[in-house]
C-alpha positions as a printed Julia matrix, in Angstrom:
69×3 Matrix{Float64}:
 -14.79   -0.71   -4.56
 -13.86   -0.96   -8.2
 -11.48   -3.51   -9.61
  -9.17   -0.64  -10.58
  -8.71    0.28   -6.92
  -8.05   -3.32   -5.94
  -5.52   -3.74   -8.75
  -3.74   -0.57   -7.61
  -3.47   -2.07   -4.12
  -2.13   -5.27   -5.65
   0.56   -3.23   -7.4
   1.92   -2.12   -4.02
   2.06   -5.68   -2.71
  -1.39   -6.65   -1.45
  -2.69  -10.13   -2.28
  -6.21  -11.54   -2.2
  -5.06  -14.85   -0.71
  -2.43  -15.83    1.8
   0.29  -18.17    0.51
  -0.04  -21.73    1.82
   1.79  -22.39    5.06
   2.27  -18.72    5.88
   1.69  -17.18    9.29
  -1.09  -14.58    9.47
   1.01  -12.59   11.96
   3.6   -11.92    9.24
   1.02  -10.07    7.15
  -0.87   -6.82    7.49
  -4.55   -7.06    6.57
  -6.92   -4.49    5.15
 -10.62   -5.13    4.73
 -12.37   -3.52    1.77
 -16.13   -3.35    1.25
 -17.21   -3.21   -2.36
 -20.22   -1.25   -3.58
 -22.29   -4.44   -3.67
 -21.55   -5.08    0.04
 -19.05   -7.89   -0.41
 -16.06   -7.63    1.94
 -12.6    -8.51    0.65
  -9.5    -8.98    2.78
  -6.17   -8.07    1.22
  -2.86   -9.19    2.72
   0.64   -7.73    2.46
   3.82   -9.23    3.86
   5.26   -6.93    6.53
   8.83   -7.86    5.62
   8.42   -6.93    1.96
   6.75   -3.6     2.71
   8.6    -0.72    1.09
   9.1     2.36    3.2
   8.55    5.63    1.39
  11.5     7.97    1.52
  10.46   11.56    0.88
  14.0    12.93    1.12
  14.02   13.81   -2.56
  10.69   15.61   -2.24
  12.08   17.57    0.7
  15.21   18.49   -1.26
  13.2    19.91   -4.14
  10.93   21.81   -1.73
  13.97   23.23    0.04
  15.41   24.43   -3.28
  12.15   26.21   -4.12
  12.05   27.78   -0.68
  15.61   29.06   -0.97
  14.97   30.45   -4.45
  12.12   32.56   -3.08
  14.24   34.15   -0.36
């Protein structure tokens, strides 16, 4: 996996290393295998995870739907 892909995952909150003294159960883990076969674990705090709200996308879709009626 390219460094660009890893940096994009870091932008949404994944880290390469766990902070000292943190509990592994408080983090979600994804394992990534790079093209050269090296596996990397990335960690993201479950409490800081942002939920995606697609309400605005639905509103715009609904407006388009109504305009076509």
